[in-house]
N, C-alpha and C positions, 0 to 999 in steps of 0.2 A: 190791702192787696196787690196795690202795685207795686210794692217793694218788694214782693214776695216775688211776683211773675219777673219781674226785674234778675232776682237773685238768682231763682231759676233757668235762665237765659244767658246768666253769666258762668254759671255751673256750667251748662251745655256748650256753652262756645270756648271754657276753661278747659273742657275735656276735649273737645275737638281738636284744640290747638295743642293738648298735651299728646293726644291720640298722634297728630300730625309731627311734631318733633320727635315723638317716639320710632317713626318708619324712618322720617329722615335719618334719625340715627343706626335706624337700621342699615338703609340704602348704605348711608356712608362707612359701614360697619364691612358690608358685603364689597363694595368697591377697594375699601381696603384691602381685604382681604384677594380679592383680583389683582389689584396692585401687586402686593407683598409678593404673589406666586408666580406672575409676570416679571417683576424684579427679579428671581428667584433664578427662572427659567434664562433669562437675559445672562446673567452672572452666571452661567452653565454650573449650577449647582448639582452635585451626584444625584441621580432617580433615587437611592434612598432618604436621603435629606429633605428631597422633595416630597417625597409620599410622607414622610415624618409629620412635614408643616401641613401637609392637605390633611391628615387623619386631627392633628391639635386642632383645626379650624372647624372640622365637624363636630368634633367631641366636645371644646371646651367654649366653643362660640356658637355653635348651633344647636347645642344639647341634644345630638344624637347619643342614642341609649347603646346600640349596638351597630356593629360595622364589620363589614368586610368588603375588601376588592382584589378583585382578581385579574392578571392583565396575560396578554397573549405573548410570548415573546420566542419561536419554536412550540414551546409547551405551555400550558398554562401554569399561573405563579400566581400565591395570595402575596401582597405585596403590604394590605394593612388591615390589620386586625383588632377590635377591641369589642369587647363583653360577647366574644366570637362562639363561645361555649365548645372548643376545640374542635368547631364545624371546619374550620380549615385545614384539615388535616384529610377529613374525610368527604368533604364535596368534591364533586369533579364536575366543573364547569363544561367540559363538554359532552358530559353525559346529563348531569341534573340540571342544566340552564340551557340547554340548545333548544329547544324548543319555546325559549325566548326571543321573539322577533320586535318587539315595541320598542321605542327609547324607552318608555316606564309601564313597567308593567309592577302591578298588585298580585301577590302571590294567593294561590288557591288555599283557603282554610282549611282545606284537607290535608295541603300537604305539610310533612314535620319540618319545615323550614320556619314555616307560619306559626311556630312557638316561640322565636325568636327575632324573624324578619317578617315587616310586612311591606317593602318592597324592592324591588329591583329597578337599579337604573342600567339601563344595555348601551353600550358607548359604541359606535359603528366608525369606520372610516371607510368610504368607498362601496358603502351596503357589507362591508364586512364587519362583524365584531370583534373589536379587539378588547374590551375589557367590562366587567359587572361590577356593578357596588350593589351589596345589599344591605339594607337599613332597617332598623327598628328601632320604635320610640320615638318615632317623628310626628309630633303632636303640633297642632294650628296655637296660635297662639292670640291674643288681645290685637295684637298689629299686622299679623300675615300668618296666611294662612297654610295649609301642610300643602296644598299644591306651589305655593309661590316658593315655600323652603324647598322643594323637590325640585323645582324649574333651576334657581339655585345653586343647587347641588349638583344637578345635570350641567351645569354650564362651567361650575369650577372643577368635576373631575376630570370631563370634555378638554377641558387646556393643559391638566397637570399631565392625562395619561397620552394627548396628542402628541405635547410636547417631549414627554420624556421618548416618545415611539419616533418622533422626527429626529430627533437626535439619533436614536438607535439607527433608522435608514440612512441617516448622514453616514454615520460612522461605516456602516455595511458598505455605502460607495465607495466611501474612503479608503477601505481595506480592498472591494476587489480593483480600483484604480491603483494599489500598491501593489495587489498580485499581481497584475498584467504586467503592469512596470516591469518588477521582478521576473517575471516567466519569462517578457522578450528578452532581458537581458540574460538569462538560461538557455534561449532558444538561440540567440548570436555567440552564448558560449561554447554551448553543445556542437552548431555549427562548424565550430576552429577542429574540433576534434575528430571532424570528419573529411576525407581528402578532396580538396574542392576541384582540383586541376585533373584533365584526361592524363595519360601515360600515352606518348606516342614515341616508339625509337626502331630501330631493326629488329630489336629481338620479339615485341609484343606491344599489341594499342591495347588500353585499356580507358573505359567509361564507368560513370557510377550513378546513382541516383539514389536518391532519398525523400520521398512523401509521407511527412508525419502524420500519423492520427490525430492526435491534438495537444498544440505545443510542442513539448519536449516528449520523449520516448526512451526505448530501451535497447534501438536498433544501432549496431555498429559494424563499419567496414573498412579495409585499408587495405592499402596494395604498396607493400615497403623493398625496396634494392638495399639490398644485405652486401653486396661485392658488383664488381663485373659482370659476373657469372649466376649469381644467386638470388632470387625473389623468395618472399613470404610472404601472403595474402591472407584475408579471414572472411568472414562473412558471420555475424553473430546477434543475436538476439536473446533478450534477456526475458524470461518469463512474467507477463504481467505487464501493466502499462503505467502512465504518470512519472512523477518526480521520483520516486521510491527508484523505481526503475533506470530511468536514467542517470542518478547517483549510483550505483552500482556498475552501469555499462562506463561512467567516467572514470571510475576506478581503473576498470579490466584494462579498459585502454591503454592507462600509463603501465601497468605493468604487462602487457602484452608486447608495447615498443620495447620497453627496459630487458625484459626476455631474449626477446626476437636479433637484437642485437648480440647477443651473446654467442648466436649463429649454434644453437644447440642441436641434438640430434631431435628428430621432431618426436620420440619420444618421451624423452626426457622433458621437453617443452609443454607436451599435452599435460603430464603428469605433473609441472610446477603450475599452470594454469589453472587446472582443475585443484589445486591445493589449495589456491591463493582466492579463489572465487569463493572457495567453501569458507573462507575464514570473511571474507568481506561481506556475504550477506548471512552470514550465521547459519549456514546452512537450510535459510529458511527459503532464499530463492535460486536457482538455477538458468544456466546459461547454455542455449545450442547453438555448437557453432560449426563451421567447418573452415578447415586452415589448412593449407596446400604450401608444401615450398616447392619452387620450379628453377631446375638448374639449364639454363639456356644451354650449355656447352654439352651435356647428355640429352636434354631432349628428356628427362626425367621425372615427371611430376608424383611427389608424396604427396596423401591426405590421411586427415581425420576427419569424418566427421562425427560430431560428437550430439548426436539425435537432432541432426538439424534436417533439412531438407535437402534432398539429395541434390549436390550441383549436376548440371549436364553438359557432358564433353560431346562437340557435336561436330562429327566427322562426315561429310559428305551429305547423305540422306542417313545415316546412321545417330542414333542417341545413345549415348552409356549414362548411366546413373550413377552416380559415385555415391556408394551409399557405405564403406567399410569404414570402422571406426569405434567410438564407445558411449557410454553412458554421457550426457549433458553434463557439462563443467560444474562443479556444486552440490551435484547430487549425493556425493559421499565423500569423505576425507579423502581418501585413496582409490583410486578407478582400480577395478576389479579387474578389467584387461583393456588393452587397445591394439585393434587390426588397425595395421597401417596398410593403404590403398596405394597402390601404383599404376601407373600411365603412361607411355612414354609417347608423346606429343610429334604430331607432323605437320608442315607447313599448311597453316591458313584453317588448322582447328579451331572450334570457338568453346569458350567455356562460358559459362551461364550461371549465375549466383545470385539467391534471392531469400531474402525470410517470407514467412508464412503468410504474411498480410496479402503478398500477392494473391492468395490462391484462395484467402477471405471473403474475396469482394464478391457482393451481390447485387441483383438490381432489382428495379420495380416488381418486377415480378417473381420476384426470391429464385431466383435462377444465379447459381453461381459460377464464376471463371475458374474452373476446377484444373486438376493438372493436366488432362485431357486435353482441354482448349489450349491449355498454356504451350504445350510439344508440338501440337499443332501450328500453334504461331511462330516456335522456334526454326520448325521444318521451313516453313514459308519463309522467312523471313532470317535463313541463316547468311545466306551470302552478302547479306549489306556490311556496311561497318557497324562499327560498335555505337558508335554516336545513334546512326539510323536506326538502328535494331533496337535500343533505348527509350528512342523520343517516338518511334514508330508502335511502342508497346505502351507507352502510357498513354497515345491515343486511343491505343485499344480496348485500357482499359476505362479511361473517362470515357467511352460511348459504349459501353457495357452496363458501366455503374446507372447510367442516368442521373434520378434525383439522392441517387444514395449514397450516404458517405462511406470513404474509405471505415473501415472496424478497428482497422489494425495500422500500424509505421509500414510503410511498402520500402524495402530497401532493395534495389539491384544493381549486379554488378556484370560485366561483359567483357571477355579478355578474347582478345585475338591472336594466335600466335604465329611467328613469321618464321 
């Protein structure tokens, strides 16, 4: 009897020892899995390889019968699938799983998904769900409960998903820094294309100003001396904003200078600029432009307004809008017409050129700095030097717009004739 009792105690102790040994072995297996994944993360393993490792652990080591893992990167992607019965192609996490907010949620038995899955783990980062893992066939064992197994899967999934998400966020940050560095270089390069110095001589005074909407843009202006008596100038704006417009304008700037040096008649000059602009942009973008020829000896100003805001000639209290011209450059392969405008300049006449960003400015009350306000400003400040005129206009704009941003590039050019 005593021997039987001892034998029974021995068997109980042996069973407990085996159970503890199995639990220790299982714990060691879990730790080894976590270390394996951590080492793969540290070695910068590609995301698809890391997801494959994760799937192998769940299927081969944890005996998960069915698995789906969705992660979010701009949109939801299925990155792991095992015995999913093609649900990865029909399931929409943003619709079908959006109601799941808990870390661990047992699917409603009335749900179609419950045929294959019994558990969903929602992985969150700063209260935002970045992944869903759907699991089926998770049964408790003698040494580990179902809840313990789910807790481990949750930890493993969190490690894999957040590690990959960290890598994505780091890459995005590096890409932003690289982009900003390149954009800064582009701003410097674009500024080199614009005249930086005011012009002041016995014939005329010219002052320029450029306020970019955002980094680089599509405005271009120039004032070139062709000979002792001849000048050519322009104020231009590419349709649209950003890098594409800036690249087209950079090409246009080179073409403008090349053909300007040939001292062609203004009609021929405009035809060439239009033709080249059409081919630069493949007819998809156009350039509005005001282009003028000025002869200091004859005092004659010839101009063509190619769909641009009218430049304003000021003589005393009279404003003349220079509107004669043609369609925007690059709209058609060949211009259908050109009307050349002519004005004879008198001493102290003022010519003001600008791009449409100037009259697109709005303030906090949604009021617009419109053409009437611009004309009134011109009349009030026409007697000032060109530098003071532009400076005071900038002050007026900054004061008017209050907290609003400039909606477009703003370029201005003021010419005082002698």
